[in-house]
C-alpha positions as CSV (number, residue, x, y, z in Angstrom):
1,M,2.4,-7.1,-11.1
2,A,-1.4,-7.4,-11.4
3,G,-1.4,-11.2,-11.5
4,L,0.2,-11.3,-8.1
5,F,-2.8,-9.9,-6.4
6,D,-5.8,-10.9,-8.6
7,K,-6.2,-14.2,-6.9
8,Q,-6.6,-12.9,-3.4
9,A,-8.2,-9.5,-4.1
10,D,-11.2,-10.2,-1.9
11,L,-9.0,-10.8,1.1
12,Y,-7.8,-7.2,1.0
13,L,-11.2,-5.9,2.0
14,D,-10.8,-6.7,5.6
15,A,-7.4,-8.2,6.1
16,R,-5.2,-5.0,5.7
17,P,-4.8,-2.4,8.4
18,N,-6.6,0.9,8.2
19,Y,-4.5,3.9,7.5
20,P,-4.8,6.6,10.3
21,S,-7.1,9.5,9.3
22,E,-4.5,12.0,10.7
23,W,-2.1,10.9,8.0
24,F,-4.4,12.3,5.3
25,S,-5.2,15.4,7.3
26,K,-1.5,16.2,7.5
27,L,-0.9,15.4,3.8
28,A,-3.9,17.7,2.9
29,S,-2.5,20.5,4.9
30,L,0.7,20.4,2.8
31,T,-1.0,21.0,-0.6
32,D,-1.9,24.5,-1.8
33,H,-5.2,23.3,-3.4
34,H,-7.5,20.4,-2.8
35,R,-9.1,20.0,-6.3
36,L,-7.5,16.7,-7.6
37,A,-5.7,13.8,-6.1
38,W,-4.4,10.6,-7.7
39,D,-4.2,7.4,-5.7
40,A,-1.9,5.1,-7.7
41,A,-1.9,1.4,-7.3
42,T,-5.2,1.9,-5.4
43,G,-6.1,-1.8,-5.1
44,N,-9.6,-1.8,-3.4
45,G,-9.4,1.9,-2.9
46,Q,-8.6,1.9,0.8
47,A,-6.4,4.9,0.7
48,A,-8.4,6.7,-1.9
49,L,-11.5,6.8,0.3
50,A,-9.6,8.6,3.0
51,V,-8.1,11.0,0.4
52,A,-11.6,11.8,-0.9
53,D,-12.4,13.3,2.6
54,H,-10.0,16.2,1.6
55,Y,-10.2,16.5,-2.1
56,E,-12.9,17.4,-4.6
57,R,-12.0,14.6,-6.9
58,V,-9.8,11.5,-6.7
59,I,-8.5,9.5,-9.6
60,A,-7.7,6.0,-8.3
61,T,-5.8,3.7,-10.7
62,D,-4.6,0.1,-10.7
63,V,-3.2,-2.3,-13.2
64,S,-5.3,-5.0,-11.6
65,E,-8.9,-5.2,-12.8
66,S,-9.6,-7.8,-10.1
67,Q,-8.6,-5.4,-7.3
68,L,-10.8,-2.7,-8.8
69,K,-13.9,-5.0,-8.7
70,F,-13.8,-4.9,-4.9
71,A,-13.2,-1.1,-4.7
72,T,-15.8,0.8,-2.6
73,P,-17.8,3.3,-4.7
74,H,-17.6,7.0,-3.7
75,P,-19.1,10.0,-5.5
76,R,-15.7,11.8,-5.5
77,I,-13.6,8.8,-6.7
78,D,-13.1,7.8,-10.2
79,Y,-11.6,4.3,-10.3
80,R,-9.7,3.6,-13.6
81,H,-8.0,0.5,-14.9
82,T,-4.5,1.4,-16.3
83,P,-3.0,-1.6,-18.1
84,S,0.7,-1.6,-18.6
85,S,0.2,-1.0,-22.3
86,M,-0.9,2.6,-21.7
87,T,1.6,5.2,-22.9
88,D,2.9,7.9,-20.6
89,D,0.9,10.5,-22.4
90,E,-2.3,8.5,-22.1
91,L,-1.8,8.0,-18.4
92,V,-1.1,11.7,-17.9
93,E,-4.3,12.6,-19.8
94,L,-6.4,10.0,-17.9
95,I,-5.2,11.5,-14.6
96,G,-5.9,15.1,-15.4
97,G,-3.0,16.6,-17.4
98,D,0.3,18.2,-16.7
99,S,0.6,20.2,-13.5
100,S,-3.0,19.3,-12.5
101,V,-2.7,17.0,-9.4
102,D,-2.5,18.4,-5.8
103,L,-1.7,15.2,-4.0
104,I,-0.4,11.8,-5.3
105,T,-0.6,8.8,-2.8
106,V,0.7,5.3,-3.1
107,A,-0.2,3.1,-0.2
108,Q,1.8,-0.2,0.1
109,G,2.3,-0.3,-3.6
110,V,5.1,2.0,-5.0
111,H,7.7,-0.9,-4.7
112,W,5.7,-2.8,-7.4
113,L,5.6,0.0,-9.9
114,D,8.1,0.8,-12.7
115,L,9.7,3.5,-10.6
116,A,11.4,5.4,-13.4
117,R,8.2,5.5,-15.4
118,F,5.9,6.3,-12.4
119,Y,8.2,9.1,-11.1
120,A,8.3,10.6,-14.6
121,V,4.5,10.7,-14.8
122,A,4.2,11.9,-11.3
123,T,6.6,14.8,-12.0
124,R,4.6,15.7,-15.0
125,V,1.0,15.7,-13.3
126,L,2.0,17.2,-10.0
127,R,1.1,20.9,-9.5
128,K,4.1,23.0,-9.6
129,P,4.4,24.6,-7.1
130,G,2.1,23.2,-4.3
131,G,1.7,19.6,-5.3
132,I,2.8,16.7,-3.0
133,I,3.7,13.1,-3.5
134,A,3.4,10.6,-0.6
135,V,4.4,6.9,-0.6
136,W,4.2,4.6,2.4
137,G,4.1,0.9,3.3
138,Y,4.4,-1.5,6.3
139,N,6.4,-4.6,6.9
140,D,5.9,-6.0,10.3
141,V,3.1,-6.5,12.8
142,A,3.8,-6.8,16.6
143,V,1.4,-8.9,18.6
144,S,3.0,-10.5,21.5
145,P,6.3,-12.3,22.3
146,E,4.6,-15.7,22.0
147,F,2.7,-15.0,18.8
148,D,5.7,-13.0,17.2
149,A,8.0,-16.0,17.6
150,V,5.7,-18.2,15.6
151,Q,4.8,-15.7,12.9
152,Y,8.4,-14.7,12.3
153,R,9.3,-18.3,11.8
154,F,6.4,-18.5,9.4
155,H,7.5,-15.4,7.6
156,A,11.0,-16.9,7.2
157,E,9.5,-19.9,5.2
158,T,7.8,-17.4,2.8
159,L,11.0,-15.6,1.7
160,P,11.8,-17.8,-1.4
161,Y,8.4,-17.0,-2.8
162,W,8.3,-13.2,-2.8
163,K,9.0,-11.3,-5.9
164,Y,12.5,-9.8,-5.7
165,P,13.9,-7.2,-5.9
166,E,10.6,-5.3,-5.5
167,I,9.6,-6.7,-2.1
168,Q,13.1,-6.1,-0.7
169,H,12.1,-2.3,-0.5
170,V,9.4,-3.3,1.9
171,F,11.6,-5.6,4.0
172,D,14.1,-2.6,4.0
173,A,11.3,-0.2,5.1
174,Y,11.9,1.9,2.0
175,E,15.4,2.9,3.2
176,A,16.8,2.1,-0.2
177,L,13.8,3.2,-2.2
178,P,14.7,5.9,-4.9
179,F,12.6,8.9,-4.3
180,P,13.6,11.9,-6.5
181,F,11.5,14.6,-4.9
182,E,12.4,17.4,-2.5
183,S,11.7,16.7,1.1
184,V,8.9,18.6,2.9
185,G,9.8,17.4,6.3
186,M,8.2,14.0,6.3
187,G,10.9,11.6,5.4
188,A,13.3,11.7,2.4
189,E,15.2,9.3,0.1
190,G,17.2,7.1,2.5
191,R,15.4,8.4,5.6
192,P,11.7,7.4,5.7
193,L,9.5,8.6,8.4
194,K,8.8,5.7,10.8
195,L,5.2,5.4,11.9
196,E,2.8,2.9,13.6
197,M,-0.7,1.7,12.8
198,A,-2.8,0.1,15.5
199,K,-5.6,-2.4,14.4
200,T,-8.0,-4.3,16.6
201,T,-8.6,-7.7,15.0
202,S,-9.6,-11.3,15.6
203,F,-7.4,-14.2,15.0
204,G,-9.3,-14.9,11.8
205,G,-8.4,-11.4,10.8
206,I,-4.7,-11.9,11.2
207,V,-4.8,-15.1,9.3
208,R,-6.6,-13.5,6.4
209,M,-3.9,-10.9,6.4
210,F,-1.3,-13.6,6.0
211,K,-3.4,-15.3,3.3
212,S,-3.5,-12.0,1.3
213,W,0.3,-12.1,0.9
214,S,1.4,-12.7,-2.7
215,A,4.1,-15.1,-1.6
216,L,1.4,-17.6,-0.4
217,V,-0.3,-17.5,-3.7
218,T,3.1,-18.0,-5.5
219,A,3.9,-21.0,-3.2
220,K,0.5,-22.6,-3.7
221,E,0.9,-22.4,-7.5
222,K,4.2,-24.4,-6.9
223,G,2.4,-27.0,-4.8
224,V,3.6,-25.6,-1.4
225,D,1.2,-24.8,1.4
226,L,2.9,-22.3,3.6
227,L,0.0,-22.0,5.9
228,P,-1.0,-25.7,6.7
229,E,-3.7,-26.4,9.5
230,S,-0.9,-27.5,11.9
231,L,0.7,-24.0,11.6
232,V,-2.7,-22.3,11.9
233,S,-3.3,-24.3,15.2
234,E,0.1,-23.2,16.5
235,L,-0.6,-19.5,15.6
236,E,-4.0,-19.8,17.2
237,S,-2.6,-21.1,20.5
238,A,0.1,-18.4,20.6
239,W,-2.7,-15.8,19.9
240,G,-4.6,-17.1,22.9
241,G,-7.5,-18.7,21.2
242,A,-9.7,-18.1,18.2
243,E,-12.2,-16.0,20.1
244,V,-9.6,-13.5,21.5
245,I,-9.6,-9.9,20.1
246,R,-6.3,-8.2,20.2
247,T,-4.8,-4.8,19.3
248,V,-1.8,-5.3,17.1
249,V,0.6,-2.7,15.8
250,Y,1.9,-2.5,12.2
251,K,5.2,-0.9,11.7
252,A,5.0,1.6,8.8
253,F,7.2,4.0,6.9
254,M,6.4,7.0,4.7
255,I,8.3,9.4,2.4
256,V,6.7,12.7,1.3
257,G,8.0,15.2,-1.3
258,K,7.5,17.7,-4.0
259,V,8.9,18.6,-7.3
260,S,11.9,20.9,-7.1
261,V,11.2,24.2,-9.0
């Protein structure tokens, strides 16, 4: 999985939407303690930074060293590289030990993980009782009827270059994602909580978001340019011009749970 994101790691810094602060306030209110959190598949630490507002210490892990190089330093965040060669016991020890973690978050990443292994480790490290695990993602952005018609046609061209079956969970808005944890009222297996994220961005920002998709990197490696200048021009026209700033809405979904005891 790491290789899919190494080559466009820098684009994640400003291309992806910001997660609403109220999400993290709500998640923090569900945990009994606020000592330790684990942000898995942290990427550049976007979610970890928000988690750190509520917890004394955050362990932020990723299999991609390239992503971690762009992570924003924070005094309460400990970024750790976790290669796939690590054993479950090594990972549990690195995070904090059995029944030590108050909150686990996975932002736009759980679908890339070895779910059986990740859930087994999560079950071990979550505090019992009182620990919470939250996974979320997004799969669509609504701009305007004119722009959306062009971007959806563009997205259709990318479909052969995504990694399946993992990405299908995103396309399905996590509705088929296994999630073996007890619901706490914010979605459940088969019934994710539907959310929206608003982001004010320029045309350049939305293009950088497209370029951060792993499918574009895969296609380029195969000699296919999915975002040629002609398409960029068409998107720009539908946007309303390169200088126009718009508020766009990302369609998101979340599932939150706890270990049954």
